[in-house]
N, C-alpha and C positions, 0 to 999 in steps of 0.2 A: 665629258666630251665623247662624242661617238667614235672618234678615231684614236682615242687614247690607247696606249699599249704599254703595259708594265715592262720595264727593262729587267731581264733576269740578272741577278747580282752575284750569286755564288758560282764557282767554277762548275759544280755539279749541275746546277740548273741550266747553265749556259751550254754545257756539253749535252744535256738531255734534250735541249732544243734541236741540236744537230742529229741526235739519235732518232727523235720522232720524225724529223724531216726525212732521214734515210728510209725509215719504214714507209712513210707516205709515198716516196718516190718508187720504192719497190712494189708497193701495192698498185700504183698506177701502171707500172710496167707489166705486171702480171695480168691486169684486167685488159689493157690494150693489146698485149701480146696474144691473149686467148682469142680476142676478137679478130686479130689479124690472121691467126692460124686457121680459125674456122672459116674465114672468108677466102682462104687459099693463098694469101699473100706471104705466108711464112713468118718466121720469128727473126727480127733483126735487133740485137741488143742495143746498138748505138742509137738507131732511130727511135726505139721505144724509150730509151733513157732521155733523149733530147727533145721529147715532145713538148709543145708549148706549155701544157699544164704543169709539167715538172719544172721547167725553167721559171715559170711564174712562182710556183711554190718555193723554189730554191731562193729566189730573190726576196720574196716576202719574208721568209723566216730568217735569212741572213741579215736583212736590214734591221730586224728586231734586236740583234746583238749590237747594233749601232757601229762603233768605231772600227773594229777589226775588218769586217767584211767590206765596209765602205772604203777604208784606206787601201786595202788590197785591190779593190775595184779601180781606184784612181791610179795606182801604180801600174797595174797590168794594162789598163787601157791606154795610158800615155806611153808605155814601153813598147808593147807589141803592135799597137795600131792595127793595120790591115792584115797582120799575120794571124789575128785571132779568128776563131770560127764565128760564123754569124750568131750561133747560139750563145757563146760566151760574151760576144759583143752586146747582145740583147740583155743578158743578165747584168753586165756591168753598168749598162745604161740605167737599168732599174735600180741598182744599188746606189747610184749617184743621186737619186731623188731624195727629197727630205724624209726624215724618219718621223714616225708617229710620236707625239709628245707623251711625257710621263703622266700617269694619273695623279690627281692632286695629292692623294695620300702619300705616294712615293716621293713626290716633289717636296712636301713638307718635312718628310723624314730627312731628306738631303739638307734642307735649310737648317734644321735643328742640329744636325751633325756638324755643319760648317760654321754656323753662327751662334749656336747655343739655343736654349729654350726661350730666351727673350728676343728671338730674331725679329719679331713683329715690331719691336720698339725702335728699330733702326730707321724706319721710314714712316711717313704718314700713311702710305698705302703701297702695296705691291700687287700687280695683276698676277693671278694664278694661271691665267691662260697665256701661253707664250705667243709672241708675235713673229718668232722665227725659230726654226729647228734645223739642226745639221747633224753631222756624223757623230760627234761626241758630246753635244750639249744643246740646250735650248735657251732662248733669250726672252726675258720678261721686262716689262716696263714697271718702274718704281718711281715714287715721288717723295722728295724731301719735304720737310715742314714748310719751307719757303716756296714750294711749288715747283722747284727745279726737277726736271725729268732725268731719270737714269736708266741705262740699259744694263740689265743684270744677266750675265751669261752663266748658266748653271749646268754643271757637268752631269751626264747620266751616271748613276751609281754603278760601280763594278768595273768601269772602263779601265782605270789605272791598274787594278789588281789582276786583271784577267787578260792583259794584252798578249802575253807570250802564248798562253794556252789557246786563246781565241784564234790567233793567227795560224797556229799549227793545226787546229781543228778545221778551220776553213780551207786551208791548203789540202789537207787530207781529203776533205769532201770533194773539192774540185778535181783532185787527182783521181779519186775513185770514180767520179762521174765522167771522166775522160774529157773534161772541158778545157784542160790546159794543153797547149801545143806540145807535142813530144820533144821538139827541139828547143823549147824555151828553158833556159837555165834559170830556174826560179829561186835558187838559194840567195843570191844577192838581194833580190826583191823582198824575199821573206824577212831577211835580216833587217833591211831598211824599213819595212813596214812596222816591225816591232820598235825600232829606234824612234821612228817618226811619230808613232802613236803615243809612246811614252812621253816624248817631248811635248806633243800637242795636249796631252792630259795634264800638263803642269801649267796652270794659268798664271803662276808667278813669272814663269819664263815668257809667256806671251805678253804680259804686262810690260816686261823689260824691253821687248822688241817694239812694242807699240810706242813706248816713250822714246826709243832711239829713232824711230821714224818721225815722230813728232818733232824732235830736235833737228833731224836732217832736213825736214821740210818747213822749218820755222819761217824761213824767208821766201818761201815759194807761195805766191798769191793764188795759185790754181788749186791747192789741195787743203783739205781739213782732215786732221787726225784727232779723234776724240781724246779727252782727258781721261786719266785713270783715277779712280777713288780707292787708294790703297787701304784705307781704313775699313772698307766694305768688301775687300777682295781677299780670297784665300787661294790655296792651291787648286781648288775645284770650283771656285766662284770668282768671276771677273766682273767688276762693276765699273762701268764707263759712263761718260757723258752721253746722253741721248741726243742725237742730231737728226732733225727732220730733213729728209731728202728723198728723192725718187730713185728706185733701182734703175740702173742705166738701160735695161731692156725696155723700160717704160717711157723712154724719152724720144721714141721714134716719131712723135708728132711735132717735135721741135724743128726749126729750120735746119736744112741739111748742113749748112755751114757750122751751126752750133753742135750738131752731132759729130761732125768731122773734128771739131775742136776738142771734144771730150776724148775721142779715140786717139787723137794726136798727142794729147797730154799724157795719156796712159802709156803710149809707146815711148815718149820722151822720158817718162819715169822709169821704164824698163832699162833704158840706156844708163840712167843715173844709178840705178840699183846695181847693174853689172859692173860699171867702170868707175863710179865715184864712191858710192856707199859701200860697195862689195857686200851687200846685204839685200836679199831678194825675198819678197813675199811670193811664194811659188804657186799659190792657189788662184787661178784666174776665174773662179766661179763668178758669174754675173752678180750674184747677191753681195759680193764683197766690194762692189763699186756702186756708189750712189751719187746723185747729182742734184745741185740746187740751182734751178734756172734763174732765180732772182739774183743770186750772187755770182753765178757762173763758176761755182767751186765744186770740185769732186771730193766726195767724202770716202775715206778708206776705212774698211772694216776688216776684222779677222786676221790676226798676225800669228796664228798658231803654226802655220806652215812656213814660217820664215826660216831661211837658211843663210849661213855665212858663206861668202865666196872667197876662196883663197886668192892671193895676188897672182899665183901661177895660173889658176884657172881663168881668172879675169883677163889676163894677158893673152892666153890661148884663144879665148873667144873674141877678143879684140882682133887678133890676127885672122881668125876665121871670118869674121864679118868684113874685115878689110879685103881679104882675098875674094870673098863672095861678091863684094861690091865691084870688084875689078874683073870678075869672071875668070879668076886665076885658079885653075884646077890644081896645079901643084901646090899653091899656097893653101888651098882648102885641105888637101891631103895632109900636108905637114901640120896644120893646126889641129885637124881632127885626130891625128896620131898623138899629138901632145895632150889632147883632152883624154885620150885613152880609148878611142873608138875601134882600133884595129889590132888584131892579133897577127903575128907573123905568119900563121898558117892560113890566113884568109886568102882566097883567090882574088886576082886582080879584077875579075869581072864583078865580083861582089863589092869591092872597094869603089869601082867606078859607079855602081848604082847608088852607093851611099853618098859619094861626092855629088852626084847629080841631084840627090835629094837636098843636100845642103845648098847647092847653087839655086835650086828652085825657091827654097826658103828665104834666100837673100835677094830674090828678084826685086822687092821694093827698094832695096838699097842701090840697085843699079839703075833704077828708073829716074829719068830727069823730070822734075816737076811732080805734080800730084799723082800718086798711085791710086787707082780706082779699085778699092778692095771688093766692092760688091760685084762689079762686072768683069773682074779678072778671072783667069782660069787657074789661079794659084792653087786653090783647094783641090780641084779635080786633078791637076798635074801631080801634086804631091801624093794624092791617093793612088794614081796610076804607078808612080814610082814605088810606093809601098807594096803594091801588088807584084811588081817585078822582084822586089826583095823576097817576097813570100815564096817565089818559085825557087829560091836558093836557100830554103829553110835550113838545110844542113850546115850552112855557113853562118847562120845567125849567131850574133854575139851580143851579150848584154853590155851596153856601155856603162860608164860610171854613173852612179845614182844621182850625183849632183847635176850631171848633164841632162838626165831625164827630167828633173824638176825645172831646169832652165827651159828646155824645149816645151814642156807642158805650159809654162807661163807664156812663152812667145806664141805658141799655137793658139792659146786662149785669147790673146790680144788680137791676133789676126781674125779670129772668129767674131770678137766684139766689133772690130772695125768693119767687117762685112755686114754684121747685123745692123750697124748704124749707118750703113751705106756711105762710109767715110771715104774721102779723097784727101790723101796726106802725102806731103813731100817728105818721105822717110829719110831719103838721102840727106836732106838739109838738116834733119834732126841728128843724124849720125856724124856728119863731118866735123862739127865743133868738138865732139868727144874725141875723134881721131886726132885732131890737130893739137889737143891738149897733152897728148901722151908722147 
């Protein structure tokens, strides 16, 4: 395949990738700096370092390491938001795109390691070209002798063994390139990136969460969760039922009411995750949600980023949403403090801006009747509030990591609702949850 790219598997080869990248960046700086000096514009290290060519090279090479760079991209983008420089925001956007697939030779090596030399005997056929690729694995179609179709997720080699060194190397590179905000306390995010990547690299763990979701939604007629084939699964291969469905970004030609229905069910599921299951799939990537127009069922994929929600955190968020639905600033402050958002040293003006941000996010909960996600000013208002926070960067405080993942999921659902031009009575979805508690 023309876009195949071998995944470096040893720690040395993965570090060498970063070394060659640093050399390439330095060469670009020298070349462009000489041009700038000769033209009389002078030498500016930062502008030379952050030129588009270097940003693109950085994103391209980091993406070939797969998991570490992509996971850090996810964590940084959902944490810092509008506090990031435009250059780093551009880099993170590139890192969130799909990775290149493994070459066939490397793929077969992985299959032999996980399934043994007789791996071909498991199925009547397995496609060597993946139909999906993501940060730590790619997905292939396989067929049983009876014709049943299976989805086989195969992990890129070297991910599990190199998580700690990869994350440290990527952070060092981003720090040296001055792409990280000076006031960003990166240590909690670095620690979490390592924990989360190690967890996502364990496909046995993902299979367990998939089965827990399947049980939790067994009586819900709106969702399908694929079956797991344990006999064909290992720690680095997850074999599931293949379910034919459309990615939800491809259903924009359906009637508006049906699009709203899909977004409504996803938001309803979010409330169940937070306050009933206390288990949340935190990755709102569009590719993780598919839809079957014929059955009007939503298919859920990818449970690697699933997190447990403690009873205390669940109750604190219930209090936050309740206060937000009532436009109760004191209630939002108290709930946010319980969640762990504020240090005693933070200024009141900073706290006010954070509270305002929460109240904006709760706007759909205060709205009577259907909230129009497409035509609302919600996204732009939240962006403006984020810019106000960036003006107080010295007060910036990293919130608990669980909160970051919850906010990432909710923000992603709002984006999906806007993309589907959904009109949803969010308050009506939330009130029954509130009355049960």
